[in-house]
N, C-alpha and C positions, 0 to 999 in steps of 0.2 A: 753053496751061496755064500757070506759071512752071514747078513742079514736074517739067515733063514735058522743058520746054529745058532747068531745070539736069543734068536728069540724062542728058540727050542731051549739054550739055556739061561734064559729068563722064567719060564716057568719051571724047570727042574728044582733053582736056588729058590727058588718062592716055596717050595715041598719044606726047605731046610729051617724056612722062617714061619711056623707054624705058630710059634708065641706070637712073634705080629699078625701072625692074620688074624690071631682070635685075640686080640687087644682090643685091634681096631675095631672086631664086628662089636666086642660088648659096651666100647664107646658110641660106634653108629646105633645097637640096639635104643643105650639108653640115652642118646639125642632125639630116635623118631618117637621114645615112648613121653619126650618132655616135649616135644611137637606134637604129641598126641591130645594132649592133655586140655588145650584150649576147645583143639576139636570138639571132642567128646563131651565136653559141657554144653558146647552150643548143641550139640546134637541132643545130647538126656533133654536141654529146656526148653528146646524150640518146633526140634527137629523130627522131637522121636515118633511122633505120630500120624507121620505123612508117610504115605505108600510110593513117594517119589523117589525116596531117597533109594527101598529095598526095590524096585524099579529100576535105578541105574547102577546097583550091585552086579543082575543080573547080565544086562547089554546095555550101552550107552546110546538113548534114542536122544534126539534133539527137541520135540517138542515136550517131552519130559522135563529133558534139563533146563528148558525156558521156562517152563511152571516152575519147576522146583527156585529155580533163581526169583522168579516173580515174586513167594509168595514167602524164602527167607533169604533175596540178599539183602537186607539191613542186619541178618543173623550173619550173615558169609564174608559181610566185607572188612568187618572188623582186624578179620583172621588173617587177611591179604598183609597189614602191618606185622603181625606175630610171626608169621611166614617170612617177611622181607628180615624181619631180625634173625629169626633162626636159621638164614639164608646165607647170614654175612659169617653168624657164627661158625656157623661149618666150614665156610672158607678157611678162613683163620686157624682151623681143627686142621684141616686137610694141607693147609702150610705149613702147618705144625711139625709133625707126624711125614712129611716128605723128607727134612732135613735127616731124622733117624733112619729112617726106610733106603732113600739114596745111600746114603754114609754105611750101611750093614756092608750093602754091596761093593761099594767103592772097597772099604777098609778088608773085601773078601772071608768076611766072617763064615766060618763052617755052623757054625749054631750059632744065631740070633738071641743075645744080653737083652732083657731087661732093662737094665739098669744103662749101660751102653748106650741103646736105644734111647731112653729117656734123657738121656746128658746128649747127644748128639742133635736130639730135636731142638734142644734149648739151646745149644749152642749155634745154628744155622738160623732161628728166628728172626734175627732182626733183619737181616741179610735176603732173607727169599720174601719173608714181610716189604719191604725195598723193592726185590725185582715185580713179584702181583703187583703192585700196584705200577712199575712201568710199563707192564705186563696187560693190566687193566687201561692205560695209555694208550698203548699202541691197538688194543680192542677195537675201540669207543672208534680210533684214525682211521682203521681199516673200513669199520661198518659206515663211515660217513660216505666216505671215497667209494663206496661201492655202491650204497643206497640212496644218493643221495641221485648223482647219473640216473638209475633204474628208476626215480621221482618223476627227477625233468623229460625224460623221454615221455614217459603213460603220459606226462600233463602234456608235451608237445603235439604226441598221437592220439588225444584223448578224442576229438572230433572228428577224427577218420579211423573212428574204431569200433569195426559192424559188429564185431563177437563178445565175450567173454571170457575166452580162453585167450584171447590175445594177448589180456595183463596180466592172466595167469601163469603165462608161457614168461612172459617177460619177468618180472614174480622171482618163480623158479630160477629162470637162469641165475638173477640177483644173489639165492638163499645160498645157488651152489657154488657160483664163487666167493662168495664170502665163508661158507663152510670149508674150502679148501684152503683158503688163506688164514682161519681158524684155524682149522690142523697143523698149517704149517706154525702161525704164532707158537700153539700151546708144542710145540719139540722146540723149539725156541727158548720155549720156559724149562722144559725137562734139562736138555743139556746146558743150559746155563747152567744150571743146580749143579750137576757132574760137575762141570768146570769149577766151580766155586770150592765143590768138597776137594777137589780133584790136586786145585795150587792152590790148596785158603787162600782165598781170593776175600779179598771185604770190599771190592770196591762189584758192586750187579751191575750198575750201568755198562762200564765198560765190558765184563765178562759177560754181558747182552749180544754187544756189539762183536763180540770174538765165533759167539755160538751163532751168529746170523751168517758168519762167512764159513762156520764152520756146516751146518747145515747144509746150505747151497751146495757146497763143495763134495759133499759127500750123499750130493742129493738122491738117487738109486737108491743107498742103500738103507736112508734115514727112514725114509718115506719107504719104501718096503717093508723094511718091518714092522711098520706104523700102521700100513695098510693087513699085516696080516694078525695082529692085532684089533683092529675096525673092526675085521671081518668073523674072528672069534668070539668077538661083544654082539654084532648082529646076529653069530648062532644059537649062541647064550640065549640070546631074547627072543629067540625065532620058538625056541621049546621051549622056553618058561610063558609065553600066549598059549601054547600048544596045549600043553599042560592046563595052563588055567582054564583054556577055551573048553577042555571034556572034562574040568573039575566042577566048575563052575565054584557059586557062594550062593545056593538055592536054603540052604539049613545051616544050623551051627555045628553039624560033624562037618560039612564041607568049607565054611570060614573056618573051622580049626585044622582041618589040610592044608587051606592054600594059605595058611598064614605058616607052618613048617618048610613049604615048599618056597613060599618067600623069605623068608629065615637063611635056606639053603640058601636061594638064589643070591640072594646077598651076600653072602659068603664068596660065590662064583665071580661076583665082583668085585668082592676089595682083593679075591688072587688072583684077577686078571690087572689091577691096577699094580699090584704091586709087585707080578710078573714085567710089567713094561716097564715100570725103573728096574729091575733087573738084563732085559736086554739091552736097555739102553747103553748101559754101563757094560756089559760086554761087549756091544756094540764100538763104544769108546775104546777098549781093551784093545780088539782087534784090527781097528783099522787107524786108530790114533789118533 
């Protein structure tokens, strides 16, 4: 099948882009260190003497968590704003680099040039950011279309519900539907970017409409490959959590070991993210 071949080509082509991979890793690491500074300061000043933080490192315990938040909630809450700001910054960071990554695949570069990568990232930033705004609006609309009816259904049957499990099943159905639609929206975003670079298009919204039709016209191939990458990501998470559970973080040495494992995991995630773009470009070349 074409989407399986494209999946494999996306992975193999990423091995030729190790410069881009490690550049993204360095930026991700610097970003993480910047994000960690305010949290480290809060922990050092107010939370360092609490044993609850060390208990949560070993394993999540809800009573410990509620007690921890009761004692240090005022310290933690201001950090939410920092996390929000850094989240916005990281989103812009992802939008910026996506242009350089996709362009390296579209132009069939055998070995990635970092100067070309930087130039292409800047070239497509404004168009890709406008596309991001359109996609964000679309996600909000879809969320409203899914969760408003869910809330209405729960409200209408609230008096007749005998078990809390009913709430759960209704809510989880809404979440599953939303996540399915969200994956389609992300696919539309990705293929819009590819089309914009392929066709040198200047109008993101018009290209997004074309991408919408393209995704549904080739839905089996497009979504089939997407599932392969999702499964790959899930397997990666399972491996990480298995190792994390075995190693634990109960001493300075195990914390250091887990830090190294986490860095390897981040590199694998970035590798998979680049591979997704490579597979999508390959699929477009195969099915037109």
